[in-house]
C-alpha positions as CSV (number, residue, x, y, z in Angstrom):
1,M,-10.5,-12.9,12.6
2,G,-9.5,-9.2,12.6
3,V,-8.6,-7.0,9.7
4,V,-4.9,-7.1,10.3
5,T,-5.0,-10.9,10.7
6,G,-6.8,-11.2,7.4
7,I,-4.3,-9.0,5.6
8,V,-1.4,-11.0,7.0
9,L,-3.0,-14.2,6.1
10,Y,-3.5,-12.9,2.5
11,A,0.1,-11.8,2.3
12,I,1.4,-15.2,3.4
13,I,-0.9,-17.0,0.9
14,W,0.1,-14.6,-1.9
15,F,3.8,-15.1,-1.4
16,M,3.5,-18.9,-1.1
17,T,1.4,-18.8,-4.3
18,L,4.0,-16.6,-6.1
19,L,6.8,-19.0,-5.1
20,V,4.9,-21.9,-6.6
21,S,3.9,-20.0,-9.8
22,L,7.5,-19.0,-10.5
23,Q,8.3,-22.7,-11.0
24,V,5.5,-23.4,-13.5
25,R,6.1,-23.4,-17.2
26,V,9.6,-21.9,-17.1
27,T,11.8,-22.1,-20.2
28,S,15.5,-21.9,-19.3
29,Q,18.0,-20.0,-21.4
30,D,19.7,-23.3,-22.3
31,D,16.3,-24.7,-23.5
32,A,15.6,-21.6,-25.5
33,G,19.1,-21.5,-27.0
34,E,19.5,-17.8,-26.1
35,R,22.0,-17.6,-23.3
36,V,22.9,-14.1,-22.1
37,A,26.5,-13.6,-21.2
38,G,27.2,-13.6,-17.5
39,T,24.0,-15.5,-16.5
40,H,23.5,-19.1,-15.5
41,G,22.1,-21.5,-18.2
42,S,19.1,-22.4,-16.0
43,A,18.0,-18.8,-15.7
44,P,14.6,-18.2,-17.2
45,A,14.6,-16.9,-20.8
46,D,11.3,-14.9,-20.3
47,A,10.0,-14.8,-16.7
48,Q,6.7,-13.1,-17.6
49,L,6.5,-11.5,-14.1
50,R,3.5,-9.3,-14.8
51,K,1.4,-12.2,-16.0
52,R,2.5,-14.3,-13.0
53,V,1.8,-11.6,-10.5
54,I,-1.7,-11.1,-11.9
55,W,-2.5,-14.8,-11.8
56,T,-0.9,-15.1,-8.3
57,T,-3.2,-12.3,-7.0
58,I,-6.3,-14.0,-8.5
59,I,-5.5,-17.5,-7.2
60,A,-4.4,-16.2,-3.8
61,A,-7.7,-14.3,-3.4
62,G,-9.6,-17.5,-4.1
63,I,-7.5,-19.5,-1.6
64,W,-7.8,-16.7,1.0
65,C,-11.6,-16.7,0.6
66,V,-11.8,-20.4,1.3
67,V,-9.4,-20.2,4.3
68,A,-11.1,-17.1,5.7
69,G,-14.5,-18.8,5.4
70,I,-13.2,-21.8,7.3
71,I,-11.8,-19.6,10.0
72,L,-14.9,-17.3,10.3
73,L,-17.4,-20.1,10.3
74,D,-15.5,-22.1,12.9
75,L,-15.3,-25.2,10.8
76,V,-11.9,-25.9,12.1
77,T,-10.9,-24.6,15.6
78,L,-7.7,-24.9,17.7
79,D,-9.4,-27.7,19.7
80,D,-9.6,-29.7,16.5
81,I,-5.9,-29.3,15.9
82,D,-4.6,-29.8,19.5
83,L,-3.1,-33.2,19.1
84,F,-1.3,-33.2,22.4
85,T,-4.4,-33.4,24.6
86,R,-6.3,-35.5,22.1
87,F,-3.7,-38.4,22.2
88,G,-3.0,-38.0,25.9
89,M,0.5,-36.5,25.6
90,G,-0.3,-33.2,27.2
91,S,-2.3,-31.9,30.2
92,T,-6.0,-31.3,30.0
93,G,-5.5,-27.9,31.5
94,L,-6.5,-28.9,35.1
95,R,-3.8,-28.2,37.6
């Protein structure tokens, strides 16, 4: 895995982790009883974005280390994932 591939992999994992963390422990404005005029009632009362971004960075780094280790140590290769030739649905590459 090259440097650019590692950075792209980390960015994908980071954004996926951020999207998950935005849904965890959210208190809506309706639940808090403090609805700001012009906003939807399900909007978060306090999003705590700085805290979420810090935790997202830490968790994404851990996930990235595991995934990068699996890729660099060749524990899972493309031959392991190739289901078409494994189950006889594709060609074996001989033509």
